[in-house]
N, C-alpha and C positions, 0 to 999 in steps of 0.2 A: 759243673756241668749239671744239670737238672734233666728229669723226662719231661717229654715233649708228646701231648696226644692231639692228634688231630682225625678227624674223619668227615668227609666230603658223600652225602647221598644225595642223588639224583631223583628229585620229586616228577618234573615233567622237564620238558627240551626247554634249557635259560633258566630254570628254576632248580635251587638247591638247597639241602639243611644242612649246615654247618656244626658239629659237634667238636668240642674241644675242653680241657681242662678248665678254660675261663667261661664257657656255657654254651650256649645253644643259639645259632643265629640263620637267617635266611638270605640266601643271593638271589636278585634277580636281574638278568642280563648276560651277557657272556664279553667276549673281546670287545673292546673299545668303550663300553659302558655297563657299570656293574652299581645297583643297589644294594648295601648289605643293610639289614635290620637287626639289631640287639638290643635288649633291655629299655625300649623306648627311645634308642639315638638311631640315627639314620647316615651312613656314610657312602656316599656316593664317589665313584671314581670314574673316571672319563680319560681316555687316553687313544694315540694312536698306536694301533697294533703294529706289531715288529719293530718298531722305534725304540721301545723302552721310556718314551715319554707319556707320563700322566700327570693329572692334577686330582688331590682327594679333598673332597670336603665334608667335614661331621657335622650334625646337626640334631638336637634335641627335639626330641617330641612335642607337638604343639601343645598338650597339655601340663607341660613342665611350666613351671616362674623361673623366670631367668633373674639372676639378680642384675645385671647390665642389660641396659637396651639394645637388641639386635638394628644394626642397619638396616634399613630398607631396602638396600641392594647387594644382601648379603649372597644371594643366590645368582647373582649377574657372573663372577667367574666362569661358574658352572657352564652356565648358557653360553659362554665365549668357547671354552671348549669343546662343548658338544658341536656348535657352530663351527670350528676348525675339523674336528673328526669327519661331520659330514661332506665337508670339501674336500677334505683329503681321500676320502673313501671313494667320492664321484671321481677324481682325478686319476687314482690307482685303476679304478675300472674300467676307464675309456680303452 
């Protein structure tokens, strides 16, 4: 079993600086939608709070060269989950 180090520092409401053994990253967002940026990669996580259901998608920075072409609709699943999240939140708030 190895040692683990993680520290999360709140910079602003909804903005966090994350420190770990693997490096430094920044998280923006909160329950339901979070964007994490680390080493030129962006990880977007969309979920329905309280259900344990979420979807994550990782993408490289725009300036990085990809060996394989990226499909034109790579961001569609994230948009679908975001739409589901918004509808669920509206229904829960009624």
